C-alpha positions as CSV (number, residue, x, y, z in Angstrom):
1,M,6.2,0.8,13.3
2,S,9.9,0.0,13.4
3,D,12.5,0.9,10.8
4,P,13.3,-1.6,8.0
5,A,16.8,-2.3,9.2
6,K,15.5,-3.4,12.6
7,T,12.8,-5.5,10.9
8,R,15.5,-7.2,8.7
9,R,17.6,-7.9,11.8
10,H,14.7,-9.4,13.7
11,A,13.7,-11.5,10.7
12,E,17.2,-12.9,10.4
13,R,17.3,-13.6,14.1
14,V,13.9,-15.4,13.9
15,R,15.3,-17.5,11.0
16,E,18.4,-18.5,13.0
17,L,16.4,-19.2,16.2
18,V,13.8,-21.3,14.5
19,A,16.5,-23.3,12.7
20,S,18.3,-24.0,15.9
21,L,15.1,-24.8,17.9
22,V,13.7,-27.2,15.3
23,R,16.6,-29.5,16.2
24,E,15.2,-29.7,19.7
25,I,11.7,-30.9,18.7
26,K,11.2,-34.5,19.6
27,D,8.3,-35.2,17.3
28,P,8.8,-38.4,15.2
29,R,6.7,-36.8,12.3
30,L,9.4,-34.1,11.8
31,G,11.5,-34.8,8.8
32,M,14.7,-33.3,7.4
33,V,13.8,-29.6,7.8
34,T,15.9,-26.6,6.5
35,V,14.7,-23.1,7.4
36,T,15.3,-21.0,4.3
37,D,14.0,-17.6,5.2
38,A,11.9,-15.6,7.7
39,R,10.0,-12.4,7.2
40,I,8.4,-10.4,9.9
41,T,5.9,-7.6,9.7
42,G,6.8,-4.0,10.5
43,D,5.0,-4.1,13.9
44,L,7.0,-7.3,14.8
45,R,3.8,-9.2,15.6
46,D,3.7,-11.7,12.7
47,A,6.5,-13.8,11.3
48,H,6.4,-16.1,8.3
49,V,9.0,-18.8,8.4
50,Y,9.9,-20.5,5.1
51,Y,11.2,-24.1,5.2
52,T,12.0,-27.0,2.9
53,V,11.7,-30.7,3.7
54,L,13.7,-33.5,2.1
55,G,11.2,-36.2,1.0
56,D,7.9,-36.8,-0.7
57,Q,4.5,-35.3,-0.1
58,T,3.7,-37.5,2.9
59,E,6.9,-36.4,4.7
60,Q,6.1,-32.8,3.9
61,A,2.6,-33.1,5.3
62,S,3.8,-34.8,8.5
63,T,6.5,-32.2,9.0
64,A,4.0,-29.4,8.5
65,A,1.8,-31.1,11.2
66,A,4.8,-31.4,13.6
67,L,5.7,-27.8,13.1
68,E,2.1,-26.7,13.8
69,S,2.0,-28.7,17.0
70,A,5.4,-27.2,18.2
71,K,4.4,-23.7,17.2
72,G,3.6,-22.6,20.7
73,M,6.9,-23.7,22.1
74,L,8.8,-22.1,19.2
75,R,6.8,-18.8,19.6
76,S,7.6,-18.5,23.3
77,R,11.2,-19.3,22.9
78,V,11.7,-16.9,19.9
79,G,9.8,-14.1,21.7
80,H,11.9,-14.6,24.9
81,A,15.2,-14.6,22.8
82,L,14.2,-11.5,20.9
83,G,13.3,-9.6,24.1
84,L,10.0,-8.3,22.6
85,R,7.0,-7.5,24.7
86,H,4.7,-9.6,22.4
87,S,6.1,-12.8,20.9
88,P,5.5,-12.8,17.1
89,S,3.0,-15.3,15.9
90,L,4.7,-17.8,13.6
91,T,3.3,-19.0,10.3
92,F,5.2,-21.9,8.6
93,V,5.2,-21.8,4.8
94,L,6.6,-24.7,2.8
95,D,9.2,-23.3,0.3
96,N,9.3,-25.6,-2.7
97,V,12.7,-24.6,-3.9
98,L,13.3,-27.9,-5.7
99,D,10.1,-27.7,-7.6
100,H,10.9,-24.2,-8.7
101,A,14.4,-25.1,-9.7
102,K,13.1,-28.1,-11.8
103,E,10.5,-25.8,-13.4
104,I,13.3,-23.3,-14.3
105,D,15.5,-26.1,-15.7
106,D,12.6,-27.3,-17.9
107,L,12.0,-23.8,-19.2
108,L,15.7,-23.4,-20.0
109,A,15.8,-26.7,-21.8
110,A,12.8,-25.7,-23.9
111,A,14.4,-22.4,-24.7
112,R,17.7,-24.2,-25.8
113,H,15.7,-26.5,-28.0
114,R,13.9,-23.6,-29.7
115,D,17.2,-21.8,-30.2
116,A,18.7,-24.9,-31.8
117,E,15.7,-25.2,-34.1
118,V,16.1,-21.5,-35.1
119,Q,19.8,-22.0,-35.8
120,R,19.0,-25.1,-37.9
121,L,16.4,-23.2,-39.9
122,A,18.7,-20.2,-40.4
123,A,21.7,-22.3,-41.6
124,G,22.5,-21.4,-45.2
125,K,19.9,-18.6,-45.5
126,Q,20.7,-15.0,-46.6
127,Y,19.3,-11.7,-45.7
128,A,16.7,-10.2,-48.0
129,G,18.0,-7.1,-49.7
130,D,21.4,-5.5,-49.5
131,P,23.9,-6.7,-46.9
132,D,24.4,-3.1,-45.7
133,P,21.2,-1.1,-46.2
134,Y,22.9,2.0,-44.8
135,K,25.3,2.7,-47.5
136,A,26.5,6.2,-47.8
137,E,26.5,8.0,-51.1
138,P,30.0,8.8,-52.4
139,E,31.1,12.3,-51.4
140,D,32.2,15.0,-53.7
141,E,35.8,16.2,-53.3
142,D,34.5,19.8,-52.7
143,E,32.3,18.7,-49.8
144,A,35.2,16.7,-48.3
145,D,37.5,19.8,-48.5
146,E,34.9,22.0,-46.8
147,R,34.5,19.5,-44.0
148,V,38.2,19.3,-43.4
149,V,38.5,23.2,-43.3
150,A,35.6,23.4,-40.9
151,E,37.2,20.8,-38.6
152,E,40.5,22.8,-38.7
153,K,38.8,26.0,-37.6
154,R,37.5,24.4,-34.4
């Protein structure tokens, strides 16, 4: 088991290596790929590489097939570059960043719409009860004098 700092360094290096090696793949099925992240296990045996593809579902599927067919070459080159005894097995995971961003934008738009509806309903309304429910009772002059004397003694 390696330490977390070493694991992070190796994961970053795997991401950089795979991103540069993807450019060398001569498969026509490979689309516009961006490697977004890589995570490697503590024993440095398995690496998950996250990527995005510019295009529709068919281009994403063909890119996934191209990456799967080039997995052996990528694994051997990454293992050689890292200098590890065992090359980490690579698993490619499609990272749908654009879908997640659209979902978040839709949720924010719905929240803005609900906030506007609440503001519209609250316009011209008044609070029930007193405007300041925590009113203090008027103080006697004797109590005020005692408090001032007590503060002066401190």
